C-alpha positions as CSV (number, residue, x, y, z in Angstrom):
1,A,83.0,120.5,144.0
2,D,84.9,121.5,140.9
3,I,88.2,120.5,142.5
4,V,88.9,118.2,145.4
5,T,92.3,118.4,147.1
6,V,93.8,115.4,148.9
7,T,97.1,115.1,150.8
8,T,98.2,111.5,149.9
9,E,98.0,109.0,147.0
10,E,96.2,106.7,149.4
11,N,93.5,109.3,150.1
12,L,93.0,110.0,146.4
13,A,92.4,106.3,145.9
14,F,90.1,106.1,148.9
15,F,87.8,109.0,147.7
16,K,87.7,107.6,144.2
17,R,86.8,104.1,145.4
18,N,84.3,104.9,148.2
19,F,82.6,108.0,146.8
20,G,83.0,107.7,143.0
21,I,84.8,111.0,142.7
22,D,86.4,111.4,139.3
23,E,90.2,111.3,139.5
24,D,90.5,114.1,137.0
25,K,88.9,116.6,139.5
26,M,91.2,115.6,142.4
27,R,94.5,117.2,143.1
28,L,97.3,115.7,145.2
29,I,98.9,118.5,147.3
30,Y,101.4,117.4,150.0
31,F,101.4,119.6,153.0
32,G,104.3,120.5,155.3
33,A,105.0,122.2,158.7
34,D,104.8,125.9,159.6
35,D,108.4,126.8,159.1
36,E,108.1,130.1,160.9
37,L,107.6,128.0,164.1
38,F,109.1,124.6,163.3
39,Y,112.7,124.9,162.3
40,P,116.0,123.5,163.6
41,R,117.4,124.8,166.8
42,P,120.6,123.9,168.7
43,D,120.4,120.7,170.6
44,I,120.5,120.7,174.4
45,E,122.6,117.9,175.8
46,D,122.4,116.6,179.3
47,D,122.6,113.2,181.1
48,I,119.0,112.4,180.4
49,F,117.8,110.6,177.3
50,L,114.5,112.4,176.6
51,V,111.7,111.0,174.5
52,V,109.0,113.5,173.6
53,F,105.5,113.1,172.1
54,W,103.0,115.9,171.4
55,G,99.6,115.7,169.8
56,R,95.9,114.9,170.3
57,F,94.9,112.1,172.6
58,I,93.0,110.0,170.0
59,P,92.9,106.2,169.5
60,G,95.0,106.4,166.3
61,H,98.0,108.0,168.0
62,G,98.4,104.9,170.1
63,I,99.6,106.7,173.2
64,E,98.9,103.7,175.3
65,Y,101.8,101.9,173.5
66,I,104.1,104.7,174.5
67,L,103.1,104.3,178.2
68,K,103.6,100.5,178.0
69,A,107.0,100.9,176.3
70,A,108.0,103.3,179.1
71,K,107.1,100.7,181.6
72,L,109.3,98.2,179.8
73,L,112.1,100.7,180.0
74,E,111.8,101.6,183.7
75,E,115.1,99.8,184.5
76,Y,117.0,102.5,182.5
77,G,117.2,105.3,184.9
78,D,118.4,107.8,182.3
79,I,115.5,107.5,180.0
80,R,112.6,109.9,180.5
81,F,109.3,110.5,178.6
82,E,107.3,113.7,178.2
83,I,103.9,113.7,176.6
84,Y,102.1,116.9,175.6
85,G,98.5,117.3,174.6
86,K,94.9,116.3,175.5
87,G,91.9,114.8,173.9
88,Q,89.3,112.0,174.1
89,T,91.6,109.4,175.6
90,F,93.4,111.6,178.1
91,E,91.5,110.4,181.2
92,E,92.0,106.8,180.0
93,M,95.8,107.4,179.7
94,Q,95.9,109.0,183.1
95,S,94.3,105.9,184.5
96,L,96.8,103.7,182.6
97,H,99.6,105.8,183.9
98,K,98.5,105.3,187.4
99,Y,97.9,101.6,186.9
100,L,101.4,101.1,185.5
101,K,102.9,103.3,188.3
102,L,105.1,105.1,185.8
103,K,107.9,107.1,187.3
104,N,109.8,107.7,184.0
105,L,106.9,109.3,182.0
106,V,105.0,112.6,182.6
107,L,101.7,113.5,181.1
108,K,102.2,117.3,180.7
109,G,98.8,118.2,179.3
110,L,98.1,121.0,176.8
111,V,100.8,123.7,176.1
112,P,100.6,126.6,173.6
113,R,101.6,125.5,170.1
114,E,104.4,128.0,170.0
115,E,106.1,126.3,173.0
116,I,106.3,122.9,171.3
117,P,109.5,123.6,169.3
118,I,111.3,124.8,172.4
119,L,110.2,121.7,174.4
120,A,111.2,119.5,171.5
121,Q,114.6,121.1,171.4
122,R,115.5,119.2,174.6
123,A,114.4,115.8,173.1
124,D,116.9,113.2,172.0
125,I,114.2,111.5,169.9
126,C,110.6,112.5,169.0
127,L,107.7,110.1,168.6
128,G,105.2,109.9,165.8
129,I,102.1,107.6,165.9
130,F,101.7,104.0,166.9
131,G,98.0,103.0,166.7
132,D,96.3,100.7,164.3
133,T,93.2,102.4,162.9
134,E,92.2,102.3,159.3
135,Q,92.7,106.1,158.7
136,L,96.4,105.8,159.6
137,Y,97.0,103.8,156.4
138,R,96.2,106.7,154.2
139,C,97.0,109.9,156.1
140,I,100.2,111.7,157.1
141,S,100.1,113.2,160.6
142,D,101.2,116.9,160.7
143,K,103.2,115.9,163.8
144,I,105.5,113.7,161.6
145,L,106.3,116.7,159.4
146,E,106.8,119.0,162.3
147,I,109.4,116.6,163.8
148,L,111.2,116.5,160.4
149,A,111.1,120.3,160.2
150,L,112.7,120.5,163.6
151,R,115.5,118.2,162.4
152,K,114.9,115.7,165.2
153,P,115.3,111.9,165.0
154,L,111.8,110.6,164.2
155,L,110.6,107.2,165.6
156,T,107.2,106.1,164.3
157,A,105.2,103.0,163.5
158,R,105.4,101.5,160.0
159,Y,102.4,102.4,157.7
160,P,102.3,102.1,153.9
161,V,101.8,105.8,153.5
162,Y,105.1,106.4,155.3
163,T,107.1,103.6,153.8
164,A,106.2,105.0,150.4
165,I,108.2,108.2,151.0
166,F,110.6,107.5,153.9
167,N,113.4,105.0,154.1
168,D,113.8,103.1,157.4
169,G,117.1,104.1,159.2
170,E,117.6,107.0,156.8
171,H,114.7,109.5,157.3
172,C,113.2,107.9,160.4
173,L,113.2,104.7,162.4
174,F,110.2,102.5,162.1
175,C,108.8,100.1,164.6
176,D,105.7,97.8,164.5
177,R,102.2,99.2,165.0
178,A,100.4,98.7,168.3
179,N,103.5,96.9,169.7
180,P,105.1,98.3,172.9
181,E,107.9,95.8,172.7
182,S,108.9,96.9,169.2
183,L,108.7,100.5,170.3
184,R,110.9,99.7,173.3
185,D,113.5,98.0,171.1
186,A,113.6,100.9,168.7
187,I,114.1,103.5,171.5
188,L,117.0,101.5,172.8
189,H,118.5,101.1,169.3
190,L,118.4,104.9,168.9
191,K,119.7,105.5,172.4
192,N,122.7,103.3,171.8
193,N,123.5,104.7,168.4
194,K,124.1,108.4,168.4
195,E,125.5,108.3,164.9
196,L,122.2,106.9,163.6
197,R,120.2,109.6,165.5
198,E,122.3,112.3,163.9
199,K,122.0,110.7,160.4
200,I,118.2,110.5,160.6
201,A,117.9,114.0,162.0
202,E,120.1,115.4,159.2
203,N,118.5,113.5,156.4
């Protein structure tokens, strides 16, 4: 190739280190969200604190930690989880959902992409990614940027590629990777601090 485009500094270093690609032929181009679809809409307020995730069911997204965090929060009757998407771990997550006997989390399956912003409009917070695979240390999930474009409070696990561009408590709230207890605590922190949610969403 004459030109190789990469989306993060970490990926640039990865391709240079692992494949010997000349840095001079690589170009860093940050990507964003489709702003014809993902843009701020008026919030919908009700008595339920709704936590929403959408995306592919792959190991890196760490959906199992969302389910386990939901189990830890089952005593809070006003907290509800909705998860949209499918993928290679979907059946595994269905089994875990059944094993945990979750009553506060619903696996909604696939929905048309254009419906995601409408569904997210109802959310009090939106979830990023929580796994601990190597790729996550050098890639930015498109879902992260979609949440930001929707002007929703973002809660995601802490990775170097995110901490390099986002400030904790300013652009998002971070929790620990692969840690349902840390995710639970972060959800409660946002639930109990509307001012922080609004600050993160606006920033």
